[in-house]
VOVEXMAR-582320 format. One line per 10 residues: their letters; for each residue y, x, z of N, C-alpha, C. Coordinates in Angstrom, 1 decimal, padded with zeros to 4 digits. Layout:
BEGIN
A> Y/X/Z/Y/X/Z/Y/X/Z; ...
REM end
This chain:
BEGIN
LSKDIQLYIN> 068.2/094.5/083.4/069.4/095.3/083.3/070.6/094.5/083.2; 071.6/094.7/084.0/072.8/093.9/084.0/073.8/094.5/083.1; 074.5/093.6/082.3/075.5/094.0/081.4/076.8/094.0/082.1; 077.7/095.0/081.8/079.0/095.1/082.4/079.8/093.9/082.1; 080.6/093.4/083.0/081.6/092.4/082.8/083.0/093.2/082.7; 083.7/092.9/081.6/085.0/093.5/081.5/086.1/092.6/081.9; 087.0/093.0/082.8/088.1/092.2/083.3/089.4/092.9/082.8; 090.0/092.3/081.9/091.3/092.8/081.4/092.4/092.2/082.2; 093.3/093.0/082.7/094.3/092.5/083.6/095.7/092.8/083.1; 096.6/091.8/083.0/098.0/091.9/082.8/098.6/090.8/083.6
SPGGIVTSAM> 099.0/091.1/084.8/099.4/090.1/085.7/100.4/090.5/086.7; 101.4/089.6/087.0/102.3/089.9/088.1/101.8/089.7/089.5; 100.6/089.2/089.6/100.0/088.9/090.9/099.8/087.4/091.1; 099.6/087.0/092.3/099.4/085.6/092.6/099.0/085.4/094.0; 098.3/084.3/094.2/097.9/083.8/095.6/096.8/084.7/096.1; 097.0/085.2/097.3/096.1/086.2/097.9/094.7/085.5/098.1; 094.6/084.3/098.5/093.3/083.7/098.8/092.5/083.6/097.5; 093.2/083.3/096.4/092.5/083.2/095.1/092.0/084.6/094.7; 092.9/085.6/094.9/092.4/087.0/094.6/091.2/087.4/095.4; 091.2/087.0/096.7/090.1/087.3/097.6/088.8/086.7/097.1
AVYDTMQFIK> 088.9/085.5/096.5/087.8/084.8/096.0/087.2/085.6/094.8; 088.1/086.0/093.9/087.6/086.9/092.8/087.1/088.2/093.3; 087.8/088.8/094.2/087.3/090.1/094.8/085.9/090.0/095.3; 085.7/089.0/096.2/084.4/088.8/096.8/083.3/088.6/095.8; 083.6/087.8/094.7/082.7/087.6/093.6/082.4/088.9/092.9; 083.4/089.7/092.6/083.2/091.0/092.0/082.2/091.8/092.8; 082.3/091.8/094.1/081.5/092.6/095.0/080.1/092.1/095.1; 080.0/090.8/095.0/078.7/090.0/095.2/077.8/090.1/094.0; 078.3/089.9/092.8/077.4/089.8/091.6/076.8/091.2/091.3; 075.6/091.1/090.6/074.9/092.3/090.3/075.5/093.0/089.1
SPVSTICMGQ> 076.1/092.3/088.2/076.7/093.0/087.0/077.9/093.8/087.5; 078.0/095.1/087.0/079.2/095.9/087.3/080.4/095.3/086.6; 081.5/095.3/087.3/082.8/094.8/086.7/083.7/096.0/086.4; 083.9/096.1/085.1/084.8/097.1/084.6/086.2/096.5/084.5; 087.2/097.2/085.1/088.6/096.6/085.1/089.5/097.5/084.2; 090.3/096.8/083.4/091.2/097.4/082.5/092.6/096.9/082.6; 093.6/097.7/083.0/095.0/097.3/083.2/095.7/097.5/081.9; 096.3/096.4/081.4/097.1/096.4/080.2/098.5/095.8/080.5; 099.5/096.6/080.5/100.8/096.1/080.9/101.1/096.4/082.3; 100.6/095.5/083.2/100.8/095.7/084.6/099.7/095.0/085.4
AASAAAVLLL> 099.4/095.5/086.6/098.6/094.9/087.6/099.4/095.0/088.8; 100.0/093.9/089.2/100.8/093.9/090.4/100.3/093.0/091.5; 100.5/093.4/092.7/100.2/092.6/093.9/098.7/092.3/094.0; 098.3/091.0/094.0/096.9/090.6/094.1/096.1/091.2/092.9; 096.8/091.2/091.7/096.1/091.7/090.5/095.7/093.2/090.6; 096.6/094.0/091.4/096.3/095.4/091.6/095.0/095.6/092.4; 094.8/094.7/093.4/093.7/094.7/094.2/092.4/094.5/093.4; 092.5/093.6/092.4/091.3/093.4/091.6/091.1/094.6/090.7; 092.2/095.2/090.2/092.0/096.4/089.3/091.3/097.5/090.1; 091.7/097.8/091.3/091.1/098.9/092.0/089.7/098.6/092.5
AGEKGKRFIL> 089.3/097.3/092.6/088.0/096.8/093.1/086.9/096.9/092.0; 087.3/097.3/090.8/086.3/097.4/089.8/085.2/098.5/090.1; 084.2/098.5/089.3/083.1/099.5/089.5/083.6/100.9/089.4; 083.3/101.7/090.4/083.7/103.1/090.4/083.3/103.8/089.1; 084.2/104.5/088.4/084.0/105.1/087.2/084.3/104.2/086.0; 084.6/102.9/086.3/084.8/102.0/085.2/086.1/101.2/085.4; 087.1/101.9/086.0/088.4/101.3/086.3/089.4/102.0/085.4; 090.0/101.3/084.4/090.8/101.9/083.4/092.2/101.4/083.4; 093.1/102.2/082.8/094.5/101.7/082.6/095.0/102.3/081.3; 095.8/101.5/080.6/096.5/102.0/079.4/097.6/102.9/079.8
PNSRVMLHQP> 098.0/103.8/078.9/099.0/104.9/079.3/100.4/104.3/079.7; 100.8/103.2/079.2/102.2/102.8/079.5/102.2/101.6/080.5; 101.1/101.4/081.1/100.9/100.3/082.1/101.4/100.8/083.5; 101.6/099.8/084.4/102.0/100.2/085.7/101.2/099.3/086.7; 101.2/099.8/088.0/100.5/099.1/089.1/101.5/099.0/090.2; 101.5/097.9/090.8/102.4/097.7/092.0/101.6/097.1/093.1; 101.7/097.8/094.3/101.0/097.3/095.5/102.1/097.0/096.5; 101.9/096.0/097.4/102.8/095.7/098.4/102.1/094.9/099.5; 102.8/094.7/100.6/102.2/093.8/101.6/102.3/092.4/101.2; 101.5/091.5/101.7/101.6/090.1/101.3/102.9/089.5/101.7
SGGVSGTTID> 103.3/088.5/101.0/104.5/087.8/101.4/104.3/086.3/101.3; 105.1/085.6/102.0/105.0/084.1/102.0/106.1/083.5/102.9; 106.1/082.2/102.9/107.1/081.6/103.7/106.5/080.4/104.4; 106.9/080.0/105.5/106.4/078.9/106.2/107.5/078.3/107.0; 107.4/077.0/107.2/108.4/076.3/108.1/107.6/075.4/109.0; 108.3/074.9/110.0/107.6/074.0/110.9/108.0/074.4/112.3; 107.1/074.0/113.2/107.3/074.3/114.6/107.2/075.8/114.9; 107.7/076.2/116.0/107.6/077.6/116.4/106.2/078.1/116.5; 105.3/077.3/117.0/103.9/077.6/117.1/103.2/077.7/115.7; 103.6/076.8/114.8/103.0/076.9/113.5/103.5/078.1/112.8
VEIHAKEMVR> 104.7/078.5/112.9/105.3/079.7/112.3/104.5/080.9/112.9; 104.3/080.9/114.2/103.6/082.0/114.9/102.1/082.1/114.3; 101.5/081.0/114.2/100.1/081.0/113.6/100.1/081.6/112.3; 101.0/081.2/111.4/101.0/081.8/110.0/101.4/083.2/110.0; 102.3/083.6/110.9/102.7/085.1/111.0/101.5/085.9/111.4; 100.7/085.5/112.3/099.5/086.2/112.8/098.5/086.3/111.6; 098.4/085.2/110.8/097.5/085.2/109.7/097.9/086.2/108.6; 099.2/086.3/108.4/099.8/087.2/107.4/099.5/088.7/107.9; 099.6/088.9/109.2/099.3/090.3/109.7/097.8/090.6/109.5; 097.0/089.6/109.7/095.5/089.8/109.5/095.2/090.1/108.1
IRALLNEIIA> 095.8/089.3/107.2/095.6/089.5/105.7/096.1/090.9/105.3; 097.3/091.3/105.8/097.8/092.6/105.4/096.8/093.7/105.8; 096.3/093.6/107.0/095.3/094.6/107.5/094.0/094.6/106.7; 093.6/093.4/106.3/092.4/093.3/105.4/092.6/093.9/104.1; 093.8/093.6/103.5/094.1/094.2/102.2/094.2/095.7/102.2; 094.8/096.2/103.3/094.9/097.7/103.5/093.6/098.3/103.6; 092.6/097.7/104.3/091.3/098.2/104.4/090.6/098.2/103.0; 090.8/097.1/102.2/090.2/097.0/100.9/090.7/098.1/100.0; 092.0/098.3/100.0/092.7/099.3/099.1/092.2/100.7/099.5; 092.1/101.0/100.8/091.6/102.3/101.3/090.2/102.5/100.9
KHTGQEVKKV> 089.4/101.5/101.0/087.9/101.6/100.7/087.7/102.0/099.2; 088.5/101.4/098.3/088.3/101.6/096.9/089.1/102.8/096.3; 090.1/103.2/097.0/090.9/104.4/096.5/090.6/105.7/097.2; 090.0/105.6/098.4/089.7/106.9/099.1/090.9/107.3/099.9; 092.0/106.5/099.9/093.1/106.8/100.8/092.9/106.4/102.2; 093.6/107.0/103.1/093.5/106.6/104.5/094.2/105.3/104.7; 093.7/104.4/105.6/094.3/103.1/105.8/095.8/103.3/106.3; 096.1/104.2/107.1/097.4/104.5/107.6/098.4/104.8/106.5; 097.9/105.6/105.5/098.7/105.9/104.3/099.0/104.7/103.5; 097.9/103.9/103.3/098.1/102.7/102.5/099.1/101.8/103.1
AKDTERDFIL> 099.0/101.6/104.5/099.9/100.7/105.2/101.4/101.2/105.0; 101.6/102.5/105.1/102.9/103.0/104.9/103.4/102.9/103.5; 102.5/103.2/102.5/102.9/103.1/101.1/103.2/101.7/100.7; 102.6/100.7/101.3/102.8/099.3/100.9/103.8/098.5/101.7; 104.5/099.2/102.6/105.5/098.5/103.4/106.5/097.8/102.4; 106.8/098.4/101.3/107.7/097.9/100.3/107.0/098.0/099.0; 107.6/097.5/097.9/106.9/097.6/096.6/106.6/099.0/096.3; 105.4/099.3/096.0/104.9/100.7/095.7/104.4/100.7/094.2; 105.3/101.2/093.3/105.0/101.1/091.9/104.6/102.5/091.4; 103.5/102.4/090.6/102.9/103.6/090.1/102.7/103.5/088.6
NSKEAKEYGI> 103.0/104.6/087.9/102.7/104.6/086.5/101.2/104.9/086.3; 100.7/105.0/085.1/099.3/105.2/084.9/098.7/106.5/085.5; 099.5/107.6/085.4/099.0/108.9/085.9/099.0/108.8/087.4; 100.0/108.2/088.0/100.1/108.1/089.5/099.0/107.2/090.0; 098.7/106.1/089.3/097.6/105.2/089.6/096.2/105.9/089.7; 096.0/106.8/088.7/094.8/107.6/088.6/094.8/108.6/089.8; 095.9/109.3/090.1/095.9/110.2/091.2/095.7/109.6/092.5; 096.2/108.3/092.7/096.0/107.6/094.0/094.6/107.0/094.2; 093.8/107.0/093.1/092.5/106.5/093.1/092.3/105.0/092.8; 093.4/104.4/092.2/093.3/103.0/091.8/092.5/102.8/090.6
VDEIIYKK> 092.6/103.8/089.7/091.8/103.8/088.4/091.1/105.1/088.3; 090.1/105.1/087.4/089.4/106.4/087.2/089.8/107.1/085.9; 090.3/106.3/084.9/090.7/107.0/083.6/091.8/106.2/083.0; 092.6/107.0/082.3/093.7/106.5/081.4/093.1/106.4/080.0; 093.2/105.3/079.4/092.6/105.1/078.0/093.7/105.3/077.0; 093.5/106.3/076.2/094.5/106.6/075.1/094.1/106.0/073.8; 092.8/106.0/073.5/092.3/105.3/072.3/090.8/105.0/072.5; 090.3/104.1/071.7/088.9/103.7/071.8/088.0/104.9/071.3
REM end
């Protein structure tokens, strides 16, 4: 019998490749991962929040979630910039698929919602399918 792993999240986000490593691990391991947002789960951290085990994704009442498209900067030759731009488009599509898969939203809606910073309070995060429950007390 696998014991739940609890992942407490209060993060402004971070590097997408690092988040994908954690995401893939969460999906791979046998133990269910319960996610709990305290404060905020923004950007890459929001993806980890919504990727928790269905029914075990929680948020505290005054917390917020922010989703958006990946951002980055690159310099170099025209071809190098083009290569990195294509990769950013690929990553954006991948993230939209992941968000849609775990929230039940349509990919098209996720893509539109995340064109700019998409900030949700705890109630909105639950309605969107990012979390399952708002925790008011133990």
